[in-house]
C-alpha positions in Angstrom: 129.5 -36.8 -21.7 127.2 -38.6 -18.9 123.2 -38.8 -19.6 122.9 -36.0 -16.8 124.6 -33.8 -18.6 122.6 -33.6 -21.8 120.2 -30.6 -22.1 116.9 -30.8 -24.3 117.5 -28.0 -25.9 120.5 -29.5 -27.1 118.6 -32.5 -28.3 116.2 -30.6 -29.7 119.7 -28.8 -32.2 120.5 -32.2 -33.2 116.9 -34.0 -34.0 116.2 -30.6 -36.4 120.6 -30.4 -37.8 119.8 -34.3 -38.9 116.4 -33.5 -40.2 117.6 -31.0 -42.3 120.7 -33.2 -43.6 118.7 -36.2 -45.0 116.6 -34.2 -46.4 119.9 -32.4 -48.2 121.9 -35.7 -48.4 118.7 -38.7 -48.8 121.6 -41.4 -50.1 124.0 -40.0 -47.6 124.8 -42.3 -44.9 125.8 -42.0 -40.7 129.8 -41.4 -41.6 128.8 -38.1 -44.2 126.5 -36.8 -41.6 128.9 -37.2 -38.6 131.8 -35.2 -41.0 129.3 -32.5 -42.0 127.7 -31.7 -38.5 129.8 -32.9 -36.1 132.2 -30.0 -35.4 128.7 -28.6 -33.8 128.3 -30.8 -31.2 130.3 -32.5 -28.6 133.0 -34.7 -29.9 130.9 -37.3 -27.6 127.2 -36.9 -29.6 128.5 -38.6 -32.6 126.7 -42.1 -31.1 123.4 -40.0 -30.5 124.0 -38.3 -34.1 124.3 -41.8 -35.5 120.6 -43.3 -33.6 118.9 -40.3 -34.7 120.4 -40.5 -38.3 118.3 -43.6 -37.9 115.1 -42.2 -36.2 114.8 -40.4 -39.2 115.2 -42.4 -41.7 112.9 -45.0 -39.3 110.4 -42.5 -39.7 110.4 -41.8 -43.3 110.9 -45.1 -44.2 107.0 -45.8 -42.5 105.8 -42.9 -44.4 106.6 -43.9 -47.4 105.3 -47.1 -46.9 102.0 -46.0 -45.4 102.4 -47.2 -41.7 101.7 -43.7 -39.9 102.5 -43.6 -35.6 99.2 -43.7 -34.2 97.1 -44.1 -36.5 93.4 -46.6 -36.1 94.8 -48.2 -39.2 98.2 -49.5 -37.3 95.9 -50.7 -34.3 
């Protein structure tokens, strides 16, 4: 899949699906994510789903340790 073929709505749908999956499977890994939700997306979207999972985990880790993006304390 070429980048110009991506649709913003599809990326938003992938973000929501990965976040929901992570909420249900806090100990799950990327391979389990792909096995569970990749059928709902284009076959070439696996790398995107893995990247979104990383971003979701990274964001949650920052929340847990108290680093909030955009706060005055973070600057």
